[in-house]
C-alpha positions as a Markdown table, in Angstrom:
| # | Residue | x | y | z |
|---|---|---|---|---|
| 1 | Met | 44.3 | -4.0 | 49.4 |
| 2 | Ala | 43.3 | -0.8 | 47.7 |
| 3 | Ala | 44.9 | 0.8 | 44.7 |
| 4 | Ser | 45.0 | 4.5 | 44.3 |
| 5 | Phe | 43.4 | 6.4 | 41.5 |
| 6 | Asp | 46.8 | 7.2 | 39.9 |
| 7 | Gly | 48.0 | 3.6 | 40.2 |
| 8 | Glu | 50.3 | 4.1 | 43.2 |
| 9 | Pro | 49.4 | 1.6 | 46.0 |
| 10 | Gly | 49.2 | 2.8 | 49.5 |
| 11 | Arg | 49.1 | 6.5 | 48.8 |
| 12 | Ser | 46.9 | 8.1 | 51.4 |
| 13 | Gly | 44.1 | 10.6 | 50.5 |
| 14 | Ala | 43.6 | 9.2 | 46.9 |
| 15 | Pro | 40.2 | 7.7 | 46.1 |
| 16 | Ala | 40.1 | 4.0 | 45.7 |
| 17 | Ala | 39.5 | 3.0 | 42.1 |
| 18 | Val | 39.7 | -0.7 | 42.4 |
| 19 | Glu | 39.1 | -2.8 | 45.4 |
| 20 | Glu | 39.9 | -6.4 | 45.8 |
| 21 | Leu | 36.8 | -8.1 | 47.0 |
| 22 | Glu | 38.1 | -11.6 | 47.7 |
| 23 | Pro | 41.1 | -12.5 | 49.7 |
| 24 | Glu | 43.9 | -14.0 | 47.7 |
| 25 | Gly | 43.5 | -17.5 | 48.9 |
| 26 | Glu | 41.3 | -20.3 | 47.7 |
| 27 | Pro | 39.3 | -19.7 | 44.5 |
| 28 | Gly | 35.9 | -20.0 | 46.0 |
| 29 | Gly | 36.3 | -17.1 | 48.4 |
| 30 | Ala | 34.8 | -17.3 | 51.9 |
| 31 | Ser | 31.2 | -17.9 | 50.6 |
| 32 | Gly | 32.1 | -21.0 | 48.8 |
| 33 | Ala | 30.5 | -19.8 | 45.5 |
| 34 | Pro | 32.4 | -20.7 | 42.4 |
| 35 | Arg | 34.4 | -18.0 | 40.9 |
| 36 | Val | 33.0 | -16.8 | 37.5 |
| 37 | Thr | 35.4 | -15.7 | 34.9 |
| 38 | Leu | 34.9 | -13.7 | 31.7 |
| 39 | Asp | 35.4 | -16.9 | 29.6 |
| 40 | Asp | 32.6 | -18.5 | 31.6 |
| 41 | Val | 30.2 | -15.6 | 30.8 |
| 42 | Leu | 31.1 | -15.4 | 27.1 |
| 43 | Ala | 31.1 | -19.2 | 26.5 |
| 44 | Glu | 28.4 | -20.6 | 24.2 |
| 45 | Pro | 25.6 | -22.3 | 26.2 |
| 46 | Ala | 25.5 | -26.0 | 25.9 |
| 47 | Ala | 23.3 | -26.9 | 22.9 |
| 48 | Glu | 20.1 | -28.2 | 24.2 |
| 49 | Ala | 18.3 | -30.9 | 22.3 |
| 50 | Ala | 15.7 | -28.9 | 20.3 |
| 51 | Ala | 12.3 | -30.4 | 20.3 |
| 52 | Pro | 11.2 | -31.4 | 16.8 |
| 53 | Leu | 8.7 | -29.2 | 15.1 |
| 54 | Pro | 5.1 | -30.5 | 15.0 |
| 55 | Ala | 4.2 | -32.1 | 11.7 |
| 56 | Arg | 2.2 | -29.6 | 9.5 |
| 57 | Gly | -1.2 | -30.8 | 8.7 |
| 58 | Ala | -3.1 | -29.8 | 5.6 |
| 59 | Gln | -4.0 | -26.1 | 5.9 |
| 60 | Pro | -7.6 | -25.1 | 4.9 |
| 61 | Leu | -7.7 | -23.0 | 1.7 |
| 62 | Gly | -9.2 | -20.0 | 3.3 |
| 63 | Ala | -9.5 | -17.0 | 1.0 |
| 64 | Ala | -7.4 | -16.7 | -2.1 |
| 65 | Met | -7.2 | -14.0 | -4.7 |
| 66 | Arg | -6.9 | -14.6 | -8.5 |
| 67 | Thr | -7.3 | -12.6 | -11.6 |
| 68 | Ala | -9.8 | -13.5 | -14.3 |
| 69 | Arg | -11.3 | -12.1 | -17.5 |
| 70 | Val | -15.0 | -11.3 | -17.7 |
| 71 | Ala | -16.8 | -13.3 | -20.4 |
| 72 | Ala | -20.3 | -11.8 | -19.7 |
| 73 | Val | -21.9 | -9.7 | -17.0 |
| 74 | Ala | -25.6 | -9.1 | -16.2 |
| 75 | Gly | -26.3 | -7.2 | -13.0 |
| 76 | Arg | -24.5 | -8.8 | -10.1 |
| 77 | Gln | -24.0 | -12.1 | -12.0 |
| 78 | Ala | -21.0 | -12.7 | -14.2 |
| 79 | Arg | -19.2 | -15.5 | -16.1 |
| 80 | Ile | -15.5 | -15.4 | -15.8 |
| 81 | Val | -12.5 | -17.2 | -17.4 |
| 82 | Val | -9.8 | -18.2 | -14.9 |
| 83 | Arg | -6.5 | -19.4 | -16.1 |
| 84 | Gly | -6.0 | -23.1 | -15.4 |
| 85 | Val | -9.7 | -23.8 | -15.2 |
| 86 | Ala | -11.5 | -25.3 | -18.2 |
| 87 | Gly | -14.5 | -23.3 | -19.4 |
| 88 | Gln | -16.3 | -20.3 | -17.9 |
| 89 | Val | -17.1 | -20.1 | -14.2 |
| 90 | Glu | -20.2 | -18.4 | -12.7 |
| 91 | Ala | -19.3 | -15.6 | -10.3 |
| 92 | Leu | -21.0 | -12.9 | -8.2 |
| 93 | Val | -20.1 | -9.2 | -8.1 |
| 94 | Ala | -19.4 | -8.1 | -4.5 |
| 95 | Pro | -22.0 | -5.8 | -3.0 |
| 96 | Glu | -19.6 | -3.0 | -2.5 |
| 97 | Val | -18.6 | -3.1 | -6.2 |
| 98 | Asp | -20.6 | -1.2 | -8.8 |
| 99 | Pro | -21.6 | -3.7 | -11.5 |
| 100 | Glu | -21.0 | -1.0 | -14.2 |
| 101 | Val | -17.3 | -1.0 | -13.2 |
| 102 | Ile | -17.2 | -4.7 | -14.1 |
| 103 | Ala | -19.2 | -4.1 | -17.3 |
| 104 | Asp | -16.6 | -1.4 | -18.3 |
| 105 | Ala | -13.8 | -3.8 | -17.5 |
| 106 | His | -15.5 | -6.4 | -19.7 |
| 107 | Ala | -15.9 | -3.8 | -22.6 |
| 108 | Arg | -12.2 | -2.8 | -22.3 |
| 109 | Gly | -10.9 | -6.4 | -21.9 |
| 110 | Asp | -9.4 | -5.6 | -18.5 |
| 111 | Ala | -8.9 | -8.2 | -15.8 |
| 112 | Val | -10.9 | -8.4 | -12.6 |
| 113 | Leu | -9.8 | -9.5 | -9.1 |
| 114 | Val | -11.7 | -12.5 | -7.8 |
| 115 | Glu | -11.9 | -13.7 | -4.2 |
| 116 | Leu | -12.1 | -17.5 | -3.9 |
| 117 | Cys | -13.4 | -19.1 | -0.7 |
| 118 | Glu | -13.9 | -22.8 | -0.3 |
| 119 | Gly | -17.6 | -23.7 | -0.6 |
| 120 | Glu | -18.6 | -20.3 | -1.9 |
| 121 | Pro | -19.0 | -19.1 | -5.5 |
| 122 | Pro | -16.2 | -16.8 | -6.8 |
| 123 | Leu | -16.7 | -13.1 | -5.8 |
| 124 | Ile | -15.5 | -10.3 | -8.0 |
| 125 | Val | -14.1 | -7.6 | -5.7 |
| 126 | Gly | -12.5 | -5.2 | -8.2 |
| 127 | Ala | -11.3 | -4.4 | -11.7 |
| 128 | Leu | -7.7 | -4.1 | -12.8 |
| 129 | Thr | -6.5 | -1.6 | -15.4 |
| 130 | Thr | -3.5 | -3.0 | -17.1 |
| 131 | Gln | -3.0 | -0.6 | -19.9 |
| 132 | Arg | -3.4 | 3.1 | -20.6 |
| 133 | Pro | -6.9 | 3.7 | -22.1 |
| 134 | Lys | -7.3 | 5.0 | -25.7 |
| 135 | Ala | -10.4 | 6.8 | -24.6 |
| 136 | Leu | -11.4 | 7.9 | -21.1 |
| 137 | His | -15.1 | 7.9 | -20.2 |
| 138 | Leu | -16.2 | 9.6 | -17.0 |
| 139 | Lys | -19.7 | 9.3 | -15.8 |
| 140 | Ala | -20.9 | 10.6 | -12.4 |
| 141 | Gly | -23.5 | 12.8 | -10.9 |
| 142 | Thr | -20.9 | 15.6 | -10.4 |
| 143 | Ile | -17.4 | 15.8 | -11.8 |
| 144 | Thr | -15.1 | 18.4 | -10.3 |
| 145 | Leu | -11.8 | 19.3 | -11.9 |
| 146 | Glu | -9.8 | 21.7 | -9.8 |
| 147 | Gly | -6.4 | 23.3 | -10.4 |
| 148 | Glu | -4.9 | 25.5 | -7.7 |
| 149 | Gln | -3.1 | 27.7 | -10.3 |
| 150 | Glu | -4.5 | 26.8 | -13.7 |
| 151 | Leu | -6.7 | 24.4 | -15.5 |
| 152 | Leu | -6.0 | 23.7 | -19.1 |
| 153 | Leu | -8.2 | 21.6 | -21.5 |
| 154 | Arg | -6.5 | 21.1 | -24.8 |
| 155 | Ser | -7.1 | 19.1 | -28.0 |
| 156 | Gly | -5.1 | 19.7 | -31.1 |
| 157 | Arg | -5.2 | 23.5 | -31.9 |
| 158 | Gly | -8.1 | 24.3 | -29.5 |
| 159 | Ala | -7.8 | 25.0 | -25.8 |
| 160 | Val | -9.6 | 26.5 | -22.8 |
| 161 | Arg | -7.4 | 27.9 | -20.0 |
| 162 | Ile | -8.8 | 29.0 | -16.6 |
| 163 | Arg | -6.3 | 30.8 | -14.3 |
| 164 | Glu | -6.5 | 31.3 | -10.6 |
| 165 | Asp | -6.9 | 35.1 | -11.0 |
| 166 | Gly | -10.2 | 34.6 | -12.9 |
| 167 | Asp | -8.9 | 35.0 | -16.5 |
| 168 | Ile | -10.5 | 32.6 | -18.9 |
| 169 | Glu | -9.1 | 32.1 | -22.4 |
| 170 | Val | -10.7 | 30.2 | -25.2 |
| 171 | Val | -8.6 | 29.6 | -28.3 |
| 172 | Gly | -9.6 | 27.8 | -31.5 |
| 173 | Ser | -9.7 | 27.9 | -35.3 |
| 174 | Arg | -13.4 | 28.5 | -35.2 |
| 175 | Ile | -15.5 | 29.1 | -32.1 |
| 176 | Ser | -19.3 | 28.6 | -32.1 |
| 177 | Ala | -21.8 | 29.4 | -29.4 |
| 178 | Ala | -25.5 | 28.6 | -29.6 |
| 179 | Ser | -28.4 | 28.7 | -27.3 |
| 180 | Arg | -31.9 | 27.3 | -27.5 |
| 181 | Gly | -33.1 | 29.9 | -25.1 |
| 182 | Leu | -31.8 | 33.3 | -24.0 |
| 183 | Phe | -28.1 | 33.9 | -24.8 |
| 184 | Arg | -26.8 | 36.5 | -22.4 |
| 185 | Ile | -23.4 | 38.1 | -22.3 |
| 186 | Val | -22.7 | 40.4 | -19.4 |
| 187 | Gly | -19.6 | 42.4 | -18.8 |
| 188 | Arg | -18.5 | 46.0 | -18.0 |
| 189 | Leu | -16.9 | 46.2 | -21.4 |
| 190 | Leu | -17.6 | 44.1 | -24.5 |
| 191 | Arg | -15.2 | 44.4 | -27.4 |
| 192 | Leu | -15.9 | 42.9 | -30.8 |
| 193 | Asn | -12.8 | 42.9 | -33.0 |
């Protein structure tokens, strides 16, 4: 039996929207397959007996990270103090870490990051800055400071300002310039006072 699109049965010319696939007789239909209802589809599957998880054996330590304080440093050798360990512990500075970074951390009292592996001496892999420095010391082959619009160096009442258009302004209570060799000032126009 076919129902028409507008719900009127038997109306000719209307497309069939719902067709009855099984004859209204026995519930298995002609094929003998059991009829599946919506309740059967939505029903919770029978709880299968879950296999117990395997017992966890002892895990190897692997690599662990800890913080420590540097007690002394000489080249790539250091003595560190690790919380929970009595006394100082001998450690190595990792090859990719500059030993001067660790020496600076020791001088400032900063913590270092230590990698611990079973059967290996502790390896210092970095320094941690935990507070704003009172003084900043930069030391490198080349130091570049670049400001896209302006660079300002200021301390108290003195300042040097460099602008992107090339203007340079030096302001101070007293400005001194000295040269051990030739002191040369070049400009299209020089004005004194």
